[in-house]
C-alpha positions in Angstrom: -17.6 -3.4 -17.0 -15.4 -6.4 -17.4 -11.4 -7.2 -17.8 -10.2 -5.8 -20.8 -6.7 -6.8 -20.8 -3.6 -7.8 -18.4 -1.9 -5.1 -17.3 1.0 -6.9 -14.9 1.4 -10.2 -14.9 1.3 -12.3 -12.1 5.0 -13.2 -12.5 5.9 -10.0 -12.8 4.2 -9.3 -9.3 5.9 -11.7 -7.7 9.3 -10.8 -9.1 8.4 -7.3 -7.9 7.3 -8.7 -4.2 10.7 -10.6 -4.3 13.1 -7.4 -4.8 11.1 -5.2 -2.5 11.1 -7.9 0.0 15.1 -8.0 -0.4 15.0 -4.3 -0.1 13.5 -4.1 3.2 15.0 -7.1 4.6 18.8 -5.2 4.0 17.6 -2.0 5.3 16.2 -3.1 8.7 18.1 -5.9 9.6 18.6 -6.3 13.6 15.7 -3.8 13.7 12.3 -4.3 14.5 9.8 -3.1 12.0 6.1 -2.8 12.1 4.4 -3.5 8.6 1.1 -1.3 8.3 -1.5 -2.7 5.9 -4.1 -0.3 4.5 -7.3 -2.2 4.6 -8.8 -3.8 2.0 -6.6 -3.4 -0.9 -3.4 -4.1 0.9 -4.0 -7.4 2.1 -2.9 -9.1 -0.7 0.6 -7.4 -0.9 1.1 -7.6 2.8 0.2 -11.7 2.7 2.8 -11.6 -0.1 5.4 -9.5 1.0 5.5 -11.5 4.7 6.1 -14.7 3.2 9.6 -13.3 2.4 10.3 -11.0 5.2 13.4 -12.4 7.3 13.3 -9.6 10.0 11.8 -8.7 13.4 8.6 -8.0 12.3 5.1 -7.3 13.6 2.3 -6.2 11.3 -0.9 -4.6 12.3 -3.8 -3.0 9.6 -6.0 0.0 9.7 -9.4 1.3 7.4 -9.4 4.4 6.8 -12.1 6.8 4.6 -11.3 9.6 3.1 -14.1 10.8 0.9 -17.8 12.0 0.7 -19.7 10.7 -2.2 -17.3 9.5 -5.1 -14.6 12.4 -4.7 -11.6 12.1 -2.2 -11.5 14.8 0.7 -8.0 13.6 1.6 -9.1 13.8 5.0 -8.8 10.6 6.8 -11.2 9.3 8.9 -10.2 6.3 11.0 -12.5 3.1 10.9 -9.6 0.5 12.3 -7.3 2.0 14.2 -3.6 0.2 15.0 -3.7 -2.4 17.5 0.5 -1.6 18.2 1.9 1.4 19.8 4.4 2.4 17.3 6.1 4.8 19.1 10.3 4.7 18.7 9.3 1.9 16.2 10.1 1.6 12.4 7.1 1.9 10.8 6.4 0.5 7.0 2.9 1.7 5.4 1.8 -0.8 2.6 -0.8 0.8 0.3 -2.1 -1.3 -2.6 -2.3 1.7 -4.6 -0.8 5.9 -5.2 -2.8 8.0 -7.0 -3.4 12.0 -5.6 -1.6 11.2 -2.7 -3.9 13.4 -0.3 -4.8 10.6 1.7 -1.5 8.8 1.9 0.0 12.2 3.2 -2.6 12.7 5.5 -2.0 8.9 6.9 1.7 9.7 7.3 1.1 12.7 9.2 -1.4 11.1 11.8 1.2 8.4 12.2 4.2 10.6 12.4 2.5 12.2 15.2 2.5 9.4 17.0 6.1 9.5 17.5 7.9 6.7 15.4 11.3 6.1 15.1 10.9 6.2 11.2 8.3 6.0 8.9 8.4 4.8 5.1 6.0 3.9 2.6 5.5 1.0 0.1 2.8 1.5 -2.6 2.5 -2.1 -4.9 1.1 0.8 -7.9 2.0 4.2 -8.4 -0.3 6.2 -10.6 1.8 8.2 -12.9 0.5 11.9 -13.3 -2.1 12.4 -11.2 -0.8 13.3 -7.6 -2.0 16.4 -6.2 0.4 16.0 -2.9 3.3 14.5 -4.2 5.4 12.8 -1.7 8.4 10.5 -1.0 7.6 6.9 -1.7 10.2 4.8 -0.6 9.4 1.4 -2.4 7.5 1.5 -5.3 6.0 -1.5 -7.4 4.8 -0.7 -10.7 4.0 3.2 -12.0 0.9 2.6 -14.5 -1.3 4.8 -16.2 -4.8 6.6 -15.8 -6.7 3.6 -16.5 -9.6 1.8 -13.8 -7.4 -1.2 -12.8 -8.3 -3.8 -10.5 -7.1 -7.2 -9.2 -4.1 -7.9 -7.0 -5.7 -6.1 -4.2 -8.0 -3.9 -6.3 -11.7 -3.5 -6.5 -14.3 -2.6 -8.2 -17.7 -2.6 -5.7 -15.8 -5.9 -4.4 -14.9 -7.7 -7.1 -12.1 -9.0 -8.9 -9.7 -8.0 -5.6 -8.6 -11.8 -5.8 -7.1 -11.5 -9.5 -3.2 -12.8 -8.5 -2.6 -10.0 -11.5 -3.1 -6.3 -12.5 -5.7 -6.1 -15.1 -7.4 -2.9 -16.8 -11.4 -3.0 -16.4 -13.3 -1.2 -18.9 
């Protein structure tokens, strides 16, 4: 497996992060926001977003598993839970990629059961036409096709996460 082409450039990603940060800053001005990154893929998105947020913000991370073998079950098993109490807080879940929607849907329900003030979702990359559990993504980075992609947090066997762009692996 090797990189066959660049799908989204570093500059395009930087511009999109700035746009989304501006929207979040405007929406949550004067309010507290807890940004929850889903590990491992979202750590780069969170890092770049954090540098541009100008609001009262706290960051936390979750690590979840949602598969048996190579198939997604959609059931969320928490590997690392939140350290913050999110009750009565505005919450923004940040995910690297949205495909079937099963895991994210279950994660949102889990977090809503903890009585936050609000729960919104930011997905950097959204695969078109594959969602099995369509849901409202409040902040979308880029819509992409069905190709297997790496970079900007996405990996193949632990490799390629560090790429500052999104690439197709074939």
